[in-house]
VOKE-124510 format. One record per residue (C-alpha): x, y, z. Coordinates in pm, whole numbers, padded with zeros to 5 digits, always signed. Example, Ala and Ser with C-alpha at 12.3 -4.5 7.8 and 13.67 -1.06 7.14 Angstrom:
# VOKE-124510
+01230-00450+00780+01367-00106+00714
END
This chain:
# VOKE-124510
-00001+00006-00010+00142+00340-00079+00193+00609+00186-00102+00831+00258-00048+01211+00335-00071+01269+00705-00385+01455+00803-00273+01559+01139-00093+01906+01158-00009+02155+01416+00004+02436+01172-00247+02597+00941-00238+02480+00574-00094+02749+00343-00328+02855+00096-00280+02746-00268-00417+02864-00604-00548+02588-00795-00654+02502-01166-00884+02212-01166-00947+01996-01488-01216+01763-01449-01543+01660-01638-01738+01515-01339-02021+01698-01205-02113+01462-00908-01779+01559-00715-01757+01774-00402-01378+01828-00454-01421+02211-00475-01633+02249-00147-01352+02052+00032-01078+02249-00103-01260+02574-00004-01305+02447+00338-00924+02378+00381-00860+02746+00265-00747+02699-00087-00864+02889-00394-00996+02741-00731-00883+03000-00974-01065+02825-01273-01225+02482-01352-01177+02343-01693-01357+02085-01921-01328+02014-02279-01690+02121-02326-01963+02220-02076-02261+02004-02126-02487+01893-01866-02588+01516-01847-02974+01456-01861-03148+01426-01521-03255+01088-01410-03490+01162-01122-03782+01378-01023-04136+01398-01157-04050+01498-01517-03832+01184-01544-04124+00961-01406-04358+01116-01658-04125+01069-01939-04069+00695-01848-04454+00635-01832-04501+00784-02168-04219+00581-02301-04401+00269-02190-04725+00390-02325-04585+00468-02678-04385+00141-02693-04044+00308-02655-03735+00119-02543-03663+00102-02173-03466+00401-02036-03146+00330-01894-03119+00370-01516-02909+00651-01369-02717+00699-01062-02871+00986-00844-02605+01235-00785-02480+01331-00448-02346+01677-00541-02377+01919-00824-02034+02087-00898-02163+02283-01194-02414+02460-00960-02148+02508-00686-01913+02670-00933-02182+02907-01038-02262+02993-00680-01886+03043-00583-01845+03257-00900-01557+03030-01023-01491+03065-01401-01585+02759-01591-01346+02753-01885-01357+02531-02203-01046+02364-02287-01033+02170-02628-00676+02091-02606-00473+02136-02299-00151+02118-02508-00243+02407-02735-00029+02752-02723-00356+02933-02652-00443+02732-02332-00085+02738-02210-00071+03096-02253-00406+03122-02045-00276+02902-01772+00039+03098-01736-00160+03416-01680-00353+03266-01401-00027+03259-01173-00129+02918-01018+00067+02690-00767-00087+02354-00864-00299+02184-01143-00526+01905-01029-00683+01652-01276-00943+01396-01240-01131+01218-01521-01013+01460-01806-01009+01295-02144-00682+01437-02273-00324+01352-02277-00091+01611-02124+00228+01697-02286+00528+01924-02294+00487+02279-02175+00170+02223-01969+00378+02078-01702+00559+02410-01666+00258+02628-01589+00220+02569-01210+00463+02612-00945+00412+02265-00802+00313+02074-01092+00021+01870-01167-00159+01606-00949-00370+01341-01113-00616+01100-00953-00685+00771-01115-00968+00546-01007-00779+00238-00942-00483+00129-00725-00194+00199-00942+00013+00054-01099-00271-00192-01147-00561-00116-01391-00401+00191-01565-00607+00334-01858-00922+00516-01923-01203+00273-01793-01080+00080-01489-01433+00023-01331-01542-00156-01635-01234-00395-01643-01235-00445-01270-01599-00554-01261-01577-00757-01575-01268-00920-01418-01450-01011-01102-01217-00802-00871-01300-00770-00532-01129-00458-00427-01109-00113-00629-00968+00218-00525-00848+00551-00604-00464+00669-00633-00330+01017-00625-00011+01059-00815+00237+01312-00984+00128+01341-01340+00389+01273-01610+00383+01252-01987+00349+00883-01958-00016+00768-01872-00089+00690-01518+00275+00614-01449+00391+00894-01202+00503+00863-00852+00234+00778-00609+00144+01024-00334-00166+00847-00171-00409+00558-00232-00741+00440-00071-00892+00086-00119-01268+00046-00185-01433-00290-00142-01656-00376-00443-02000-00486-00335-02114-00817-00476-02388-00666-00682-02250-00312-00743-02236-00199-01088-02030+00044-01280-02220+00356-01193-02247+00286-00836-01858+00196-00808-01777+00515-01004-01977+00746-00787-01798+00602-00468-01462+00642-00631-01557+01019-00727-01620+01100-00366-01321+00899-00212-01109+01087-00465-01234+01430-00368-01140+01333-00005-00794+01180-00082-00698+01464-00324-00783+01716-00069-00560+01553+00180-00274+01545-00087-00328+01911-00170-00287+02004+00194+00009+01770+00239+00181+01944-00072+00090+02292+00061+00269+02204+00384+00554+02011+00213+00480+01681+00361+00451+01479+00061+00672+01164-00001+00597+01034-00350+00702+00666-00424+00776+00527-00753+00530+00266-00904+00641-00090-00923+00654-00140-01296+00651-00512-01260+00287-00501-01116+00175-00266-01381-00148-00353-01592-00312-00136-01838-00633-00161-01999-00753+00058-02302-01085+00181-02384-01316-00099-02404-01457-00203-02742-01772-00393-02866-01582-00723-02871-01521-00663-02490-01901-00664-02422-01987-01020-02604-02203-01241-02381-02056-01590-02403-02281-01858-02252-02000-02095-02220-01884-01876-01915-01999-01910-01560-02314-01737-01438-02101-01522-01228-01883-01425-01499-02195-01321-01717-02313-01120-01434-01987-00943-01385-02005-00840-01744-02367-00708-01695-02251-00509-01389-01958-00371-01585-02205-00214-01861-02466-00097-01601-02640+00138-01596-02491+00272-01900-02586-00019-02153-02804-00346-02140-02613-00661-02187-02715-00813-02527-02778-01168-02621-02904-01315-02957-03133-01604-03037-03197-01734-03395-03105-01363-03520-03308-01183-03268-03126-00956-03022-03230-00957-02654-03133-00644-02444-03096-00761-02062-03169-00486-01831-03158-00684-01499-03020-01003-01407-02845-01198-01141-02648-01537-01130-02775-01844-00954-02583-02145-00822-02734-02507-00880-02620-02866-00975-02573-02943-01322-02904-02969-01515-02774-03166-01819-02881-02861-02032-02665-02694-02297-02513-02369-02228-02751-02072-02339-03048-02309-02303-03370-02155-02156-03454-02373-01863-03778-02204-01733-03974-01895-01813-04227-01685-01632-04378-01334-01696-04089-01100-01787-03829-01348-01655-03594-01634-01812-03351-01877-01636-03068-01970-01866-02816-02253-01825-02455-02134-01838-02132-02294-01838-02146-02312-01460-02460-02201-01277-02768-02035-01408-02829-01683-01516-03174-01544-01415-03277-01261-01655-03530-01047-01467-03600-00764-01713-03545-00776-02075-03658-00660-02427-03681-00834-02768-03537-00600-03014-03689-00408-03209-04019-00426-02994-04071-00219-02685-04327-00149-02426-04661-00332-02386-04597-00496-02736-04285-00621-02616-04432-00774-02295-04714-00941-02509-04461-01098-02728-04234-01218-02455-04536-01464-02371-04499-01624-02706-04131-01607-02818-03820-01755-02652-03987-02080-02544-03842-02309-02272-03593-02525-02440-03473-02270-02713-03100-02177-02696-02919-01849-02728-02638-01830-02952-02320-01924-02758-02118-01589-02843-02387-01311-02888-02301-00997-03069-02315-00674-02835-02613-00432-02874-02572-00051-02861-02198-00063-02931-02018-00062-03257-01674-00199-03349-01502+00143-03251-01379+00210-02909-01605+00346-02640-01505+00668-02500
END
């Protein structure tokens, strides 16, 4: 475990001027920084666009109308715990656009801010060259994994798909090599048995806010002791592609459920049967003795649910749609299609993703 910056201190924390680069709204880092006496000079994103709201009366009405009009099921959302966008507006902190952090225009702008430190979290650009010379104390990055394991852009997806039981966040010194800088602090997070991508990522956001604030305070007091990463333990996973989301019924029920969790709540898991695509919105694995059925075979069926044999155990599909039908039409067709004894294709093509990498 890498060292944590000490939180106890007998002297006040010197105030720092910071530039924050992050695309996350559900993140209370700014609030924590202000409470520690620091100043956010500006907050940058490649673009400033709000995500659609997923709760409240209007969302409920839209969901009902979608069902009545036979629209596809809405993807579930994670209710935010904080609204960084509104907080920045309340604090009158400039929200700036940064299409390219390495451009001469952005470098010139950052130099004009006279900042002490740049802090980065979930920012989809690679930093190079002169940007590292624009702040007195350099650049801190927070990565949502326990580096040197699971470097790369989508660690939550890969950790869940691979069945990991522990995730985490890492604060490290940013360098031109991706996710490879010296480690300042880490925090482990135990992954819940049924936790999905959105739920895990939200917990990582708020753990990152607290850990980064501690690291900024420690840096302000000159108390950090960065440690090099153990390159021998490094693992890197790139952007996941459509091929990475293919459901293989020869896998165990637990492994298939892990893939479903890794996609939720952003994408349904897709299966195919005789050329028909089935979008799976809710499911869980079940243990049980061998049934003698082939992997992918539907063992039982009741309203809106299917029980499917896998390579080891059973996969209970608790909510699904038969493409291209939706709503009440879909529910009627489910009574007649996908009979018990029919068999899903062993390696089903993904739905909703193409052959390009997902960003």
